[in-house]
C-alpha positions as CSV (number, residue, x, y, z in Angstrom):
1,X,33.0,76.6,132.4
2,X,30.3,77.6,135.0
3,X,29.1,80.9,136.0
4,X,31.2,82.8,139.0
5,X,30.6,82.2,142.3
6,X,28.6,85.3,142.6
7,X,26.0,83.7,140.5
8,X,26.2,86.9,137.7
9,X,27.8,86.3,134.4
10,X,30.7,88.2,133.2
11,X,29.2,91.3,131.2
12,X,30.2,90.5,127.1
13,X,32.2,93.4,126.0
14,X,30.9,95.8,123.0
15,X,31.8,94.7,119.7
16,X,34.9,96.7,118.7
17,X,35.7,98.2,122.0
18,X,39.3,97.8,123.1
19,X,40.1,96.4,126.4
20,X,42.6,99.1,126.9
21,X,39.8,101.8,127.1
22,X,39.2,100.7,130.5
23,X,42.5,102.1,131.5
24,X,41.7,105.9,131.0
25,X,43.9,106.3,127.9
26,X,42.3,108.4,125.4
27,X,42.7,109.9,122.0
28,X,45.0,112.9,123.4
29,X,47.4,110.4,125.1
30,X,48.0,108.7,121.9
31,X,48.6,112.0,119.7
32,X,51.1,112.7,122.6
33,X,52.7,109.5,122.3
34,X,52.8,109.7,118.4
35,X,54.5,113.4,118.9
36,X,57.0,112.1,121.2
37,X,58.1,109.2,119.0
38,X,58.3,111.5,116.1
39,X,61.2,113.0,118.0
40,X,63.1,110.0,118.2
41,X,62.1,108.0,115.0
42,X,61.6,108.4,111.3
43,X,57.9,108.2,110.3
44,X,57.9,104.4,109.0
45,X,59.0,103.2,112.3
46,X,56.1,105.3,114.2
47,X,53.7,102.4,113.9
48,X,50.4,101.9,115.8
49,X,51.9,99.3,118.1
50,X,54.8,101.4,118.9
51,X,52.5,104.4,119.5
52,X,50.0,102.4,121.8
53,X,53.2,100.9,123.5
54,X,54.4,104.2,124.3
55,X,50.9,105.3,125.7
56,X,50.7,102.2,127.7
57,X,47.5,101.4,125.6
58,X,46.2,98.5,123.5
59,X,46.8,98.9,119.5
60,X,43.1,98.7,119.1
61,X,42.8,102.2,120.6
62,X,44.4,103.4,117.6
63,X,41.7,101.9,115.7
64,X,39.0,102.9,118.0
65,X,39.5,106.6,118.2
66,X,40.8,107.3,114.7
67,X,40.2,104.6,112.2
68,X,43.7,104.0,111.1
69,X,47.4,105.2,111.7
70,X,47.3,107.9,109.0
71,X,44.2,109.6,110.4
72,X,46.2,109.6,114.1
73,X,49.3,111.0,112.6
74,X,47.1,113.7,110.6
75,X,45.7,114.7,114.2
76,X,49.2,115.1,115.4
77,X,50.1,117.2,112.6
78,X,47.0,119.1,112.9
79,X,47.3,119.5,116.8
80,X,50.9,120.9,116.3
81,X,50.3,123.2,113.3
82,X,46.6,124.5,113.7
83,X,47.9,128.0,115.4
84,X,50.1,128.6,112.2
85,X,47.2,127.5,109.8
86,X,44.8,129.5,110.9
87,X,43.7,132.7,108.6
88,X,45.8,135.7,109.3
89,X,44.1,138.6,111.2
90,X,44.6,142.1,109.8
91,X,47.9,143.5,110.0
92,X,51.1,145.0,109.0
93,X,52.2,142.8,105.8
94,X,55.9,142.8,106.8
95,X,54.8,141.5,110.3
96,X,52.5,138.9,109.0
97,X,55.4,137.8,106.8
98,X,57.8,137.1,109.7
99,X,54.5,135.7,111.4
100,X,54.2,133.4,108.9
101,X,58.0,132.3,108.8
102,X,58.5,131.7,112.3
103,X,55.2,129.9,112.5
104,X,56.9,127.3,110.1
105,X,59.8,126.9,112.1
106,X,57.9,126.4,115.0
107,X,56.2,123.6,113.3
108,X,59.1,121.9,112.0
109,X,60.9,122.1,115.5
110,X,57.9,120.4,117.3
111,X,58.9,117.1,116.2
112,X,62.1,116.2,114.7
113,X,60.7,114.4,111.6
114,X,57.6,116.4,111.1
115,X,58.1,117.5,107.7
116,X,59.2,113.8,106.9
117,X,55.9,112.9,108.3
118,X,54.2,115.4,106.0
119,X,55.6,114.2,102.7
120,X,56.3,110.7,103.3
121,X,53.4,109.6,105.0
122,X,50.7,112.2,104.9
123,X,50.8,113.9,101.6
124,X,51.3,110.7,99.6
125,X,48.7,108.7,101.8
126,X,46.8,105.9,99.8
127,X,43.9,107.0,101.9
128,X,41.6,109.4,100.0
129,X,40.1,110.7,103.3
130,X,43.7,111.6,104.7
131,X,44.9,112.8,101.3
132,X,41.6,115.3,100.9
133,X,42.6,116.5,104.9
134,X,46.2,117.3,103.6
135,X,45.2,119.0,100.4
136,X,42.9,121.4,102.5
137,X,45.5,121.7,105.4
138,X,48.1,122.8,103.1
139,X,46.1,125.3,101.2
140,X,45.8,127.6,104.1
141,X,49.3,128.8,104.4
142,X,49.2,129.4,100.9
143,X,46.0,131.3,101.2
144,X,47.7,133.1,104.1
145,X,50.5,134.2,102.1
146,X,48.1,135.4,99.3
147,X,46.4,137.6,102.0
148,X,49.6,139.3,102.8
149,X,50.1,140.4,99.3
150,X,46.5,141.3,99.0
151,X,46.3,143.6,102.3
152,X,49.9,145.3,100.8
153,X,47.9,148.5,100.2
154,X,51.1,150.7,100.7
155,X,53.1,148.7,98.2
156,X,55.8,147.6,100.9
157,X,56.5,144.3,99.5
158,X,57.8,143.0,96.1
159,X,55.8,140.6,94.3
160,X,56.1,136.9,95.1
161,X,54.3,133.6,94.2
162,X,52.5,132.3,97.4
163,X,52.6,128.7,96.6
164,X,56.7,129.4,95.7
165,X,56.9,131.1,99.2
166,X,55.1,128.3,101.1
167,X,57.5,125.8,99.4
168,X,60.3,127.7,99.9
169,X,59.9,128.3,103.8
170,X,59.0,124.7,104.3
171,X,62.5,123.5,102.6
172,X,64.4,126.2,104.6
173,X,63.0,125.3,107.8
174,X,63.3,121.6,107.6
175,X,66.9,121.8,106.5
176,X,68.2,122.6,109.5
177,X,66.7,119.3,111.1
178,X,67.2,116.9,108.1
179,X,70.5,118.5,107.3
180,X,71.8,118.2,111.0
181,X,74.6,115.6,110.0
182,X,76.1,118.4,107.8
183,X,75.7,120.9,110.4
184,X,77.4,119.0,113.1
185,X,80.4,118.8,110.5
186,X,80.7,122.4,110.1
187,X,80.2,123.8,113.6
188,X,82.5,123.3,116.8
189,X,81.9,120.0,118.5
190,X,80.7,122.0,121.8
191,X,78.3,124.3,119.6
192,X,74.9,125.1,121.0
193,X,72.5,123.7,118.4
194,X,69.2,124.7,119.8
195,X,71.1,128.4,120.1
196,X,72.4,128.0,116.4
197,X,68.6,126.9,115.2
198,X,67.4,130.3,116.7
199,X,70.1,132.2,114.8
200,X,69.4,130.5,111.9
201,X,65.5,131.0,111.8
202,X,66.3,135.0,112.5
203,X,68.9,134.9,109.6
204,X,65.9,133.5,107.3
205,X,63.6,135.8,108.7
206,X,65.9,138.9,107.6
207,X,66.6,137.1,104.5
208,X,63.5,136.8,103.2
209,X,61.7,140.1,104.7
210,X,64.7,142.4,103.8
211,X,64.6,140.8,100.1
212,X,60.9,141.0,99.5
213,X,60.9,144.7,101.2
214,X,60.8,147.6,98.5
215,X,63.7,150.1,98.8
């Protein structure tokens, strides 16, 4: 083939640079696309191709920005959960405990299959870098529960195991999503599931804080 009529050769593309980068699709768009898909599909179906299709991008962008699919999914979880995963500020232990519980519920609601993503895809990842990130990321809420106990100078709370508390709250919050078929069997057909979820969250907050409050 000859050169273009302009007399100039077309510029060669840099090695590894995806063509879709020219469309303006950035890493945030891929994170948002993955987050949307997690509302609709189980994590195993949220593939690099599906994410790129939702973002109207080339699948090569996943590798370009994140290295692999697991790193992208970790960034989705981190983006959603960072607020609840920060070290706790000083405050009343009971209020901080409620803050932690409600933060976990918000995280679980943020994407329908979020907890399945954490367990099936990220916590069990074969990529050492992702497993290390997840280990550190999950240690922060455990440390926050421990800090609540350590800051309880007035002895308002009964003693509890921070690890068990974290696991219990994750499991309780997730069941309202993963157990949806059972819930739908037990409530009227016209029930407002979103409103029911809020009432369930309030119930769990009272259950745990009242149970741990010293009389």
